[in-house]
N, C-alpha and C positions, 0 to 999 in steps of 0.2 A: 946196452950192448951195441949201440950205434945204429948205423943204417944197413948193415950187412945181414943177409940171410945165409947161414952156414948149414951145410948138409953133412951129417955124419952117418956112416954105416959101420956097424959093429965097433963103435968107438973111434973109428978112424975118420978124420976130416977128409971129405971127398970133393966138395965143391963149395964155392962161395960166390954169392951174388951181391954186388955193391949197388944198393939203391941210390946212392949219391951220384952215380954216373948216368948221364942221359943215354937212353937207348937209341941206337941207330934206326933210321927210318925203315929199313928192311926188316929189322927185328920187330918193330912196332906193328908193321903190316902183317907179319906172321902171327903175332899174338892176337891181333884182331880176327884173323882168319880162324885161329884156334878157338877163340871165344865163340865165334858163330857155330863152329862144328860142335863144341861141347854143349851149346845151348839146345842142340837137337836131342840131347840125352847122353847119359853116361851109364856104364856098367860098374856097379860097386858090389862089394861082397854080399850085401843084403839084397841085391837084385838090380834090375834096370830101373833108372829114374828118367822119365821122359822130359821133365821140366826141372832140371837141377838148380839148386840155389848156388850162390857163389861159393859157399863152404863145401858143398858136395862136388862141384867142379874142381875145387882146389884139392880135395881128397883124392879124386881120380888122378889129377895131375901129379900129386905126390907119389902115388902108386907107380905111374909111368916113369917118373924121375928115378925112383929107387930101382926099378927094373932096368932102366938104361945103364945105371951106374954099376950094377952087379952082373949083368950079362957079359959073357966073354966077348960077344960081338956087339956090345953096346956102343952107341954113337954119342960121343961127347958133345957134339953140336946139338943133338936132339935133347940130351940131358940138360944142357944149358938153357935151351928154349923152355923146357918144362919148368926149370928153376925160375926163370924170369917170369913165367906165367904165375907161379905161386907167389913169388915175391911182390908182384904188382897187384895181385888180388887180395892178399892178406898182409897189409903193410905192417901190422904189429907182430908178425911172426919173425922170431929171431933165429930159431934153429929147428931143424928137422933131424931127429935122431932115430935112425932105423936099425933094427936088429933082425938079421935073417933067422927065420924059423922054418921048420919043415913045411908049414902051411903058407909061407910067404914072408911077411914082415910084421914085426911088432913096431909100432911107430909112436914116438913121443914128440909132441909139438910144444915148443917153448916160445911163449909170447913175451914181449917186453912189458 
């Protein structure tokens, strides 16, 4: 599937991140700050995790990403930052397929 991470919601392609393009310095700085923030703990469906693993932080980020893309007042710049976070933390992830449900999202992760 190449170097891109593609995000689908309800079967529709919503966002794509090209891992082959270098990240601007400002984005790298924001990702580093985000990493430090997430290292202090994340709230997942199973409860709060005070010292999350890379995968747990990525799952939290995926939830945030999908929420930004589906909210009426969602912010595309914030969604892009969450997508960059996931793409740089899970390099083998090729696609995120989210389907809206009454409880939130059903998520399928496709790895290369």
